[in-house]
N, C-alpha and C positions, 0 to 999 in steps of 0.2 A: 502493500499500499502506499503510496507517493504521499509524500508530507505538503501540506499547503504552502503557497510562495510564502504568505507573513510568516510560517513557521521559518522556513530556510534563511528568511532573512535577519530574523530574531538571531537564531544561534548560530547565523556568523558577525553579527553582530557583537554576541556576548565572546567571540573568539579575540575581538581588536582591541588593543589595550588602551585604558582612557588616558588621557592626557588632562595634569591638573596643574593650573597654569599660578603660579608662584606670582605676587604684588610685584613689581619693580624695585621697589626700595625694599623688599627682603634682601635685598641684595647687595642695596648699596650703602645701607646701613652697618655700624660697626656693632658685636656682637656686647649685650651689656647696658644698651639704651630702654628709656622709658617714654611710652608715648604718654602725651596730653598733648591739653586741646589750648590755642594758644585764643587767648582774652584780652589781650591788650599791646600795644607797640609801647611803651614807653619812650623809650630814643635808640638810636642804633645800637646799642650795645645790652639792654635793658629790653625784657618783656614780661607782660606776670600770663601764668599757663593754668589751666588747670587739670588735677590728675586723675579724677574721676569727674562723672557730670554732675557730682551736687559739691564736691570738695571744694574746700578753701582755694582761695586765690592764691598761687605764690608769685612772689618776684623773684625772676631770672636774670643774674650777671651772666653777661656771653664770657665766656672765658676766654683768652689770651689774647683779645681785639681791646681796643678802648677808642671809642669814636667821638668827633668834638662833641662839648660838653652845651647848651642850649647856651645861644647869645653867638657862640662860636660860628668860624666859616664854615660849610659843610655839615652843619648839624642839622639843617632840613634834609639836605641830600640823603644825608647816612638814616636819617631815621624813615625816610620812604622809599628807602632801599629796602631795609629790614623786613618792614611792612609786604611789601612786596614779593620777599623771600618766605615770608612767614606769615599768612594772610592771617586775622585772627578768624577766628570758627574751625580752622584747617588744625589737623594733626602736626606736633611735629616731635622729634625723637631726641631725645634727651641724654646725655654720659657726662655722669659724673667722674672728677680727676681725685686724688688724695685728701681732697679736704672742700668737703662738699659746701661748706657755708662760709663765707665773711665775715670780719669780725661785728660788721652791722645784722647779723642774721641771713641775710641777702645768700640765696642759693644759689650755687655756682655751676654753670654744664657749658658739653660744645652743643651744637643745634644745627640737626640736620631735619631738611624738610620734605613732604613726599614724594620728590622727585630724585632724592639722594642728594643735594645739594648740601656741602658741606657750612653752615653760613657763616660758622665765625671764620676761617680759610676766606670765604668769599669776597667777606667785608674786605681784608687785608690784601687780598691779591688787587683788587682793583678800586683801591686809593679811600674807601670810605673811612678807612681807622687806621691804626696803629698796630704794629704785632708786638705785644707784652706778654713775657711772662712776670715780668717785675711785679707785676701788682698784685699776685698770689706765689709766689716761689715755689712753691711744694705741686704745684700743677703747671706740667710741663711738657704733657703727653703729646705737645704736638708743636711745639716750640719752634722745633728746625723746619719744620714745613712754614709755619706762618713767617720766620724772618727770611725764608727763601722771596716766600713769596712778596712781601715787603720791598724788597733788594728789585723784581720786578717792576713793581709799584714804582718806587722811585724811579729806575731807570726810566719807567716811558714817561712819568711826571702825571701820573694820571691824579686827578681830585686833589686831595689834602696834599700831594708834592706837586700841584701846577705853579702852584706861586699865584695865583688866583683866588677870588673868592665866589662864589654861588650867587651872594646875598650881598644887595648893593647896602654897607652902614654896618653890616658885622662885624663882628674884631679881625685885625690881621689875620691870617694862619700864621702856624707856628712856622718859622723858618726851616726850609726843605735841608736836608745834612746832607753829607757827599756819601750814595749809598755804602755799604757795608760789602766786603766778599761774599756771595753769594754761597751758602750753606747749604750743603747735599740733605734734602728732604730724607727722615729717618728713614732705613728699610724695607719697613713693614706697617706703618700705621694702620690702623684699625681700618681709618676708610678708606688705605689705599693712598700713594704717592702721588697722584696723578688725577688730576679733573677726569670727571664721567667721559664717559666716551658717547657721542653723539651720532647718528647718522651722517648731519651734513653741521656747515659750518654755519646755517643760518638758526637751526634748532641749539647750537653751541651758546649762539650769541642770545639766543631768546632766551638761554637759562641764567644769563651772566657770564657766559664764559668765553676767553680770547681775547687778546691774539695771542697765537701762537709763532716762536723764531723759529726757524732753522739751526740747529747747534744746542740751541737754551733750552727748549722745550721739548720734552719725550713726546707731545701729542701732537708738535709738527708734523710727523708721520704718520699723522693718522687721516689728513687732509689732501685734496690735493690744492698745489701751489701754483693754479691756473696762471697766473703771469708771470711767476719765476721769480719774485721779489725776494724771499726768502720768509716771507710771512703769510700764514693762513689766517682764518679768522677772523679777519679785521673787521673793523667796528665801522 
């Protein structure tokens, strides 16, 4: 007796292994992070979060990055950048270092967004803030990466390193110092030493990354240098 067509198709379907998709961010953020919901952007390096829907609001200082204070040049721009990377109401992934709080009781974390962007690093890399381990000396998990990213921002004279001000009448920006020799990123930081890899330069730019230079940035080899000028993902 022949089986019906529907029964045959069902049997075939049962023999095909199911593919379970994994959220993209699961592979992009390091182990040990805690999920939280962004409640408020206080300034470029300070946010308010909730770890549970009905839990208390927790003020978080972003580690190893120091953005301009209110009334200073680039304060508004840095705050807007953090708001774009960590939208209110969305999830952030927070990772503590050795000291979980500062002397004022503020919680201290490294932060990633749902796209896997390392927010602290992004702010330093693109000139929205200074890379500083001296704020909390024992919290230095990513300081080699931060210093290297700051050197890149200084060389490119991005934002706080430009010698210019983004707001008329704001305080004069701090003098730009001579870039220190670049330090190699630590070989295996939890987030990886390089930026996330995107399918196109346009996608990288939209996420706040680029440009990359030949002989300087490992990410340069990921993209096509169409004009042969040694730079990809220009913005």
